[in-house]
N, C-alpha and C positions, 0 to 999 in steps of 0.2 A: 621528484618521483612520489613524494607523499600524495600530493594533490592528484597524481595520476591514479594511484592506488584507490583513494578515496571515491574519485569519479566512477572507478570501475566497479568497486563495492556498491555503490548507489545505484548504478544502472544493471548490478547483477540479475538475472530473472528469478523473479520468486518462484518456488515449486506450486502448481496448482492445486487448488484445494482437492479437486477430485483424486489426482494423483497422489497426493500426501495422505489423504485417507484410506486409498486402497491399498497404499504401502503399509501403514500402520494396522491396517485388517489382516495384510499377508504377512506381517511379524507376530501379530496375535496367534495367527492359526497355527504359525510353524512353532512357536511357542508350546502351544496347546499339544500338538503331534509329538515333539520332543517330550513333554511329558508323560503322553499315553506310551511312548516306548522307553521311558525309563531313563533318559538321557538328560533332563532337565534338573539344574540343581535345586535343592530343596527350598532354599531361601527366593527362588524365584515363583514356587508355586504357592507358598504361603509365608507371609514375613515372620522370621523367627521371633518368639516371645521376647529374647534379650532385647530387641530394639523396638518393642511396643511400649510407648511412653504411657505411665500409670496415671491418665488424663483422670480417673475416678478418685482416686488417692489424693490427687491435686485439687480437684474441685471440692472434694470432702474437708479438706484442710482450710480451703479458702470458705466455704460456706459456715464453719464451725466458727473460723474467725470472725465473721461478719454476724452470726447468730450469737455467739456468746461474748467474744471481746468488744465487739463494737455496740452490744446491747440490742441488736435489731428483735432479738426472740421476747425481751422485755418491752419493748416498743409494741410489737405486733399483739401480744398478749394484752395490752392494755387496751389496744384497739379493739380486740376482741369482746372485752368487757362491754365497750359503748355498743358494737355490733349487736352483741347478745340482746341487749336492751330493746334495740329496734326490731330484731327478729322474733323477740317474745310477743313486742306489740303487734306485729303483723299477724303472728300466728295465733293470739289471743282473739284479734278480732274476726280471723278466718275460718278457723276453725275449733277454737275454744281451748285453749292452753292452761286458761285458768291462771295466768299471770299478768301482771300489768298490761293494760289499763283495766282488766277485769270487768269487761263489757260485751264479751263474744260469747258464742259466737253469732256472727251476722247471718239471719235466715238466707238458705239459699235463693229461695224465691225473690228477696229483695235485690241481691247482686243480678239476677237474672232479668228482673224488671229494669233496673238502672242500666244494663248493659244494652237492652233492647232500645231503649230511649236514645243512648248515644249512637247505637247503630244506625237509627232512624236518622239522626242528625247528620252522621258523617255520609250515608249511601243509601236513604230511603228503606221502604218496607224489606227488601231482600236482605240487607244488611241487618236490620232490626230483628228478622227472623233467624238469620244466621248468628248473631251474637246471643239473643234471647234463646234459641232452640240449643247452643252447645252448653250453657249451663243447665237447662232444662235435662238434658240427655245425661251430663254430667251426676246431676243430682239422682234422678229417675234409675239409673243404671247401677246405684250403690256405690260411687266412687268420689261423692262429695269431698269427704274428709281427706282422702289421700290427694286429690287434686288441690286442695286448698293447703295443703302441705307444701304442694310444689309451688303454688302460686305465692305462699307467703315468703319466700326467698326470691323469687322472679320480681316481685314489685318493690325489693329493695335493692336487688342486682342490678336491674336493668336503669333505674335513674341513676345510680353510682356511676355504672358504666358510659351512661350519656354525658354527665357532667365532666368526669375526668377525661374522655375523649374528646369533648367539646374543649376544654381548655387546653390540651396537647395539641389538638388541631390548629386553635388559633396560634398557638405558640410557635408550630412548626410552619405556619403562613407566614408569620411575623419574620422569624428566623431562618433564612435558607441554609446556615449552617447546622442547626437544630435539626431541620427537615432532613438534611444528609445523612446525619446520624441516625434519626428514627427512622428512615425507610427500611435500611436493612434490617434493624430491629423486628419492625412491623411484619417484614417477610418471613422471618423466621418464625414468630409467634403465631403466624396462620398457618404453618406447617408442621408445628410441633405435634406430636401425639397428645391426645388429650390426657393421658396417665401422667405427662410430664408435668401438667398443672396441679394435678391432684395432690401428690405427695408434698409440694413444698407448703401446698394451702394446710394439709394435715400437719406438718411439722409445726407452721407458725401460727395456725389458728384453730387448732384441735379438730377432732374427729366431730361431723357433725353440719348442722346446717350453717355454722359460721365458715367452715373450711369451703363448703359448698358455694355460699355467697360470694366468697374471695374469687375462688377458682372460675365461677360463672362470669364475674365481673371483668377479670382480667381477659379471660377468653373472648368477651364481646366487645373490647375495647377498638382493635385495631380497625375494623370498617368505620366506625364512629369518628377516628381520627383522620383517615383517608378522604371520607367524604365531606369531612368540613373543611380540610385544607383545598378541596378540589374545587367546593363551592366558593369559597373566599377567593380563590384565585381566578373564578370565572366571572367576578362581578364586572361589570362594564365600566369602562374609563368614563362615560357620560354620567352615569350614575354617582361616581366617587366626586367627580368634577362639582356636581350641583350639589353634594353634602358640604364640600369644601367653601363653596361661595355662599353658603348660607349661614357660615361662620362655626360649624360643629367644631367641638374639640374631638380629640383622639379617641375618648370613651364614647363620645355621642355618635362619632363616624362608626364605630363598630356597634353600637347597639342598636342606633337608628338606621344605617345606610347598609353597612357590610352585611350583618347577619339575617335582616329580612330579604336583602337581595339573594343571599345565599340560601334561602329558606327550604327551597325544594331539595338541594343537595343534604342539607342537614337532615332534613326528616326522613329522606332516604336512609341515612346513616342510622336515625332512630328503628326505623323498620328493621335494619339488619341486626341491630343491638338487641331487639326483642326476639328475634328468631334465634339468634346464637344463644342467648340465654335460655330460652326454652330447651334448646337440644342440648345444652351444657349441664341444666340444672337436673336433666332427667339422668345424665351420665354420672352425675355426682354420687348416684347411689352406691357405687362403689366406695365411697370413703364415709358410708354410714348416713347420708342424707335421706330422710324420710320422703315418702310421696309417691307419685306415680313410677319414677324410675325403679323405686326399692321394690315395690309391688310386682312390677314386671320383672325386675331381675329375679324374685322368688318365685314366681310361675314359671319363668324360663327353666329354674334349676329344677323344677318337678315336670316339666315338658307339658303345660297345661296350656295348649295354644289357643284354647276358645277362649279362657279368660284373658290369656294374653292379648289376643286380639281385640277384646273390647277394651282393655286400658289402652292399645294403641290407637284404636278408634278416638278415645277421649283424647288423647295426647295430638292426634291429627286435627279434630275440630278445634282444639284449643290454638293450636298453630295457624290454621287456616283462618280462624277468626281475627286472631291478633295481627296476622299478615294482612287480611282484607282490611282492617280497620284502620291501620297505620298507613298503609297505602292510599286509601280514600282520604286520610287525613292530608298526606302529602300535595294530592290535586286539589283538595278543596281550598279555595281562596277566602281569605278573612272577609267578613261582612261589615260593611260600614252602614252606620245610621245617621240621620241628621242630629244637629243638635237639638236636645230637648226630648228626645224620643223617651218614653217611660223605661224604668228599669226591666219592668216585667216583659215588655218587647223586645228590648235589647238581649235579654237571657231566658227567654222563655225556654228552651231546650235546658238550660241548667236547672230551671225552676221545675220542669217537667221530670228530669231524672230524680231530684230530691223529693218531689212529692211521691213518685214511684217507689224510691228506695223505703221512705219512710211509711207510707200506705202498706206496703207489703210486710214492714217489718211488725207494725201494730197488727196486721191480721194474722200474721204467724203465731202470735202469742194464744190465738183461739182457735187455730186451725194448725194441729202438730205436724201434719204431712207437709206444709208450706214452709215449717222450719228444719226439719230432719226426714229423711226418708230411712226408715229402718230397712234391716236383710230381707225381712219377709215381704216388704214392700215393693222392693227393688224390681227391676226388669231383667236383671241379669240372666242371660241364658248361656253362661260359659260353660257349666257341666254338659248341657245338652250339646254345645259345639266340639266339646272333647270328645264325647261319645261318638258322634257322627265321623268327626276326623279318624278316630281309632278304628272305626269299622271301614272306612274307605281304604285306610293304608293297608288293613289286612287282606284287601281282596288280592287274589293271586295275580290276576293280570298289573296291577298297580306294581306289586312286590317285583314282578319279574322285570318291568318296564324299569324300575328304578335301580334294580341290580344290575340289570345291563348296561345303562348309564354309568355306574359307578364303576363297574369291572373296567370298560373301554377307557374311561379318563382316568383312572388310578393307573392301570397297568400298561397301557398304550400312551397315556399324552402326559399326565402329572408328574408321575414318579420318574420316568425318563427324563423329562425336562429338568427336573429338581437336580436329579444326579448329573445331568451335563453340566449346568449351569456351575455346580459345585466342583466339578471336574477342571473347570479353566482355571490356568495359575491367576493368581491375583494381577500379576503385572498384565498379563494379556488381558483380563477382563477390562481393567482401567484403560487399555490401550482400546478396546473395542468400543467401549462408551464414548470414549475421547475423539475416536475415526466417526462415530454417528454423529457426535455434535458437531464437528468439523464438517461433515458433508451435508447435513441438515440445516444448520445454522451458520456457522463461521469460526473464525480462528479463536476470537476470544473466548466464545462459549465453548469451544474445544478444550482450550485452556484452564478454564474453570472448572470444567466438568472433571477433568483429570486430578484437580486439585481436590474437588469435593469427594469424589471416590478414593482418592488416595487418604485422606484423612479419615474415611470412613475403615480404611484399612489398617490405619495406624492406631485405631481406637482398640483393636484385638478382637472385634465384634463381626469379623468378615462373613463367616458362614451364615451365621443369624441374619445377617443383612442380606446375603445372596437369596437366602430362602424367603425371606419378606419380599424381595424384589422379586423371585419367582412367583408367589402368590399373586402379585400386583398383575404381573404381565401374563399370566396365564389367565386371570379373570377378565382383564381388558381387553386381551384377544378375543375372547368368547364373546363380550359384551359387545365388540366391535362387529362381529360376525352376525349378531342377532340386532343389535340396535340401530345399525344404519339402514339395512333393507326395512325395517319397521318404519323409520324417520322417512324414507323414500316414498314409500306405499302411501304412508300418512298424509305427505305433504300434497298429494294429487288433489283431496278434497277438504274444503275448509271445515267441514262438520267434523270429518274423520280427525283431521290434525287438531281441532278443538278438544275433541274427546281423549284422544291420546295425551296432548298436553295436560289435562285435568288428570289423566291417569299417573302422569310423572310428578305431578305436583303433590298429589297424594302419597305415592310411594316415597318421596323426597322428606316428606314431613314425618313419617312413620318413624319411631325410633329406632336407630339404626340396630340394635343388638336383637331386635324381635326378629330380623330375617334368620338368626342362627337356629331359631326353632324348629320353621318347617325343613330348614337345610338338614338337620341332624335327624330329625325324623324320616326324612326320604332316603339320606344316604349314611346315616350312622356317624362316627368319629372317624372322618376320614379326610384325606386331602381334598377329594370332591365337595365335602360339605363346607370346607373352608372358601373355596374357589366359588361355589354357588352363592354362599350368602354376600359374598364381594361383587359378584357377578350382578345380582337384582339392583344393588345399590349403586354401583357405577355405571348401569346401562342407562340410567334416566338423563344425564347431561348429554350422551350420545344419540339419543332420540329426539331430545330438545333440539340441540344445535343443528341437526341434521335437517329438521323440520324448519327452523327459523332461518338457516342458510339458502335453502330451496326457495323458500318464501319471498326472500329478498335479493333474488335475482332480477336484474332490471327486465322490464316488461319488454323493451325494445329488442332485446338479446334474444329471448324466445321467440318474438314476433319473426324476427330475422330469420332463426332457424326454422320456422314453419313456411316461410315464403319460400327457402331454398329447398323445401321438399323434404326435410329431414324427419326419419320417423320418430316415434317416442322414445327410442332406446337410445338412437343416435343424437337426439337433443339432451337427455340425459348424460349421457357419457362425454359428450363434446362441448356443452353448452353449460348446462346446469350444474352439474357436479364441480366442474373446474372453478366455477364462479363462487359458488358456496364453500368450498375447500377450507379458505381462511376462517369462516365462522366454524366449520366443523372441527377445526383444528382446535378452536377453543373448548368445544365440546369434549374432545378426546384429552384435552389437558385437564379438564375437570374431573374426567373419569378416572385419570390416573390419581389425582388428589383425593378423591373420595375413596379411591381403592386403598390407597395409603393409610386413611383413615380408617377403614374398616378392616383392615387385616389385622389391626392392634386390637379390635374389639373380636375378632375372630380367635384370638388367642386363647377364648373361653372353650373352645372345641377342642384344645389340646396340640396346638401348633410346637414347633420348635424354633419360632422366630424370634425377631426383637420384641413382638408384642407378648410372649411368654414371659421373657426377661423383665419386661416392663410392669407386668402384673405382679410378677413376685417381690419387685421392690416396694410395692404399696403395703406389704406386711411388716417392713421393717423402715429404717431411717437411711436407707443407702442413697442419700441425694446425688451423690456425684455419679455414680452408675446410671441412677434414674435419667439424669441430664444428658449423659454420654449416649446411651442408648436413644433418648429422644432427638438429639441432635444426628446420629446417623440416619434415622428415618427423614428427617428435614432435609439434610444433605442430598439424599437422592431424590427426593421429592422436587427441590430447588432445581436439580440438575435439568429433570423433565420440563418442568415449568418454565424456565431459562430457554432452553432450546425449541420448546414447542412455539412458544410465543414468539420468539423471534423469527423461526419461519413463518408464522403465520402474518406478521408485520411486513416480511419481505415480499411473500405472496400477494398482499393487499396492493403494496407499492406497484409491484409489477402489473398487477391488473388494473391498476388505476382506481381502485376503490379506498384510499385515502381520504 
C-alpha cells in the first residue's frame, strides 16, 4: 500500500508554470481588490510592526562588537596612519601638499609629456594625442589641482584593488569551496548602493582621502577577482602539461605558466578596476574626499551647469584615456629581443618617457605656465556657458514644453503609478513578483524572488523600497521606449551605429550626479526630475545592446529573409529582433542595474525612497540601518538580475546561440 501511494505521488502531474503563475497573479489581484473594498485584514496589507525583526539593532550590536571588543577599529586606525603616509606622498607629488617627500608638485607639462609617450607606445599617434591632450586640457581649463587631488587617491586605490583582487582570484581558482562562498558575496558587493560603502569607510578610516581610498578599493575589487578566476580557469590543458613536463614547481607554474596564459583576462580586470576606481573616487566627495567630485558637487549645489559641464568633460577625458590605454595594454603583445640587444633599444620608450618627464620638469622651472596655469590664464568658459543656459531656459517656448512634460508625467503617469504600487498589499506584491519570475524564468527563480522580496518586507522599509522600485521601473520603461528604437535605427548603418556608440560611451563616463543638474533646471524638484536623471543614465545600455544584438544576427538568416521576399519591417520583427533579444535582454538588465545605482544619487533631488534614508545615515553612525537599507536595494536588484539573465540564457539555448 505504501509503495502504491509513493508511486502515485511520484507520477502526480505537476501544475504547469503558466497555470501556476496565472493563479498567483489572480490571487494577488483578488487580495488587492479586497483591500480597496476595505475587506482585507490589515496584516496582509502591511506587516505589523510587532513582527518586524530589529535587523538594524542586531547589526549595530554585531558591528560594535567587532569594532570595539575585537579591536577592529584600533587595527583600521593603525592602517589609516600607514595609508595617510602613502596618500600624503602621492598628494605632495601631484599637487603639492607640502608633506613628505617635499619634492612636489610635478609640473603639469611633465606629466602630459610622459603620458603622450606612453600613449604612443601603447597605441600610436592617436593614443598619444588623447593621453597628452587630456592632461593639457585639464591644466589649461584651470582644473589641474582638483584633478590631481582625485588622481592622488586613484594611483593608490587602483594598485591596491588590483593586488587584493588578484590574490583573492587566485585563491578562488585554487579552492572551489572558497569560490562557492565568494561568488554570492561578490554578487552582493556589485549591487550594493555606493552609500553603503561610504559609511563603514568613514567610521573605520576617518573622513577624507583615507576613507575615499578604502571605499574606492573595496568597490573596485569584485571584477578583478572574477576576471582573474575566469582567466586561470581558461588556461588550456596543453599549456599546463608543457609546464609540468619542464619540471616547474607550483609557484613557477603559477608565475610562468598560468598567469602569463591568463594575461588577457587579468588585464581586462585591470581595466575594470581603473574605471570603477575613477567612478567611485568621484562619488567619495560625499565623505569629504577633495578633487573633481567635490568641486562638481559644489557646482551642482549652486546649479552652475556650465562649470559642472567643464568638470564633467575633464572626468570623461580622464576616463576615456585610462580606458583606451588600459585596453591597448590588453591587446599589446610583449616584445621579445635577441640576446645581447642593447638596453637603450630594448627600453627605448621607457627612456623616452623619462627623458620627456625630466626635460619638461627642467623647462618648467624657467617657463612658469608649463608648471602651473593660473586662473587668469585658464581657458574656462563656465560663466559664459551658465549665462547661455539660463537665457535658453528663460525662453517662453522652452518653459512651455518643460512645464507640459512635467505636468503630464507627474499628474497622469508618475504619481498614479507610485500610488498604485503603494496601494498593493505587501503579500500580493510579493506574489506578483514571484509569479513574474515563475513565468519568465522558472520555479527556482520564483522561490528566490519571493524570499528576496519577503526579506525586504521584513526589514520594515517596504514603502520606501516600493517608491525606489517605482522610480526604477518608470525610468527604465521610458528608456525602453526611447532607447530600443534609437538602437534599431542606428544599427542599420555602420557609421551611424559607431557615432551612437561613441555618444553612449561619453554619456556613461560622465559623472552620474551631473545628470541631476539639467533635470532639476528643466523640471524643478519633482518626480519628473528624478525619472529624467535616471532615464539618461539607464538608456545607454539599452541603445548599446540593441545595436550589438542586431549587428550579431547571422548573415545567413537575414539573407534567407531577403530571399523569401520579406520587407524590411517583416525582417526586423520576424528575424532580427527575435535573434537579438537575448543580447538586448542583457542591456535591459544593465539598464535596471544602472537605474538602481542612479536612483540612490537622485535622492539629492528630495525623494522619499531608500536613497534619501541612506543619505541621512552618512551624517551619523547608523551602520546597521545603512546596511539594512543597502541590502533592500541589493535584494531587489538581484531579483531582476537573476530573472532576466535566466530568461536570456534559456532563450539563447532555444535559438541555438550558445
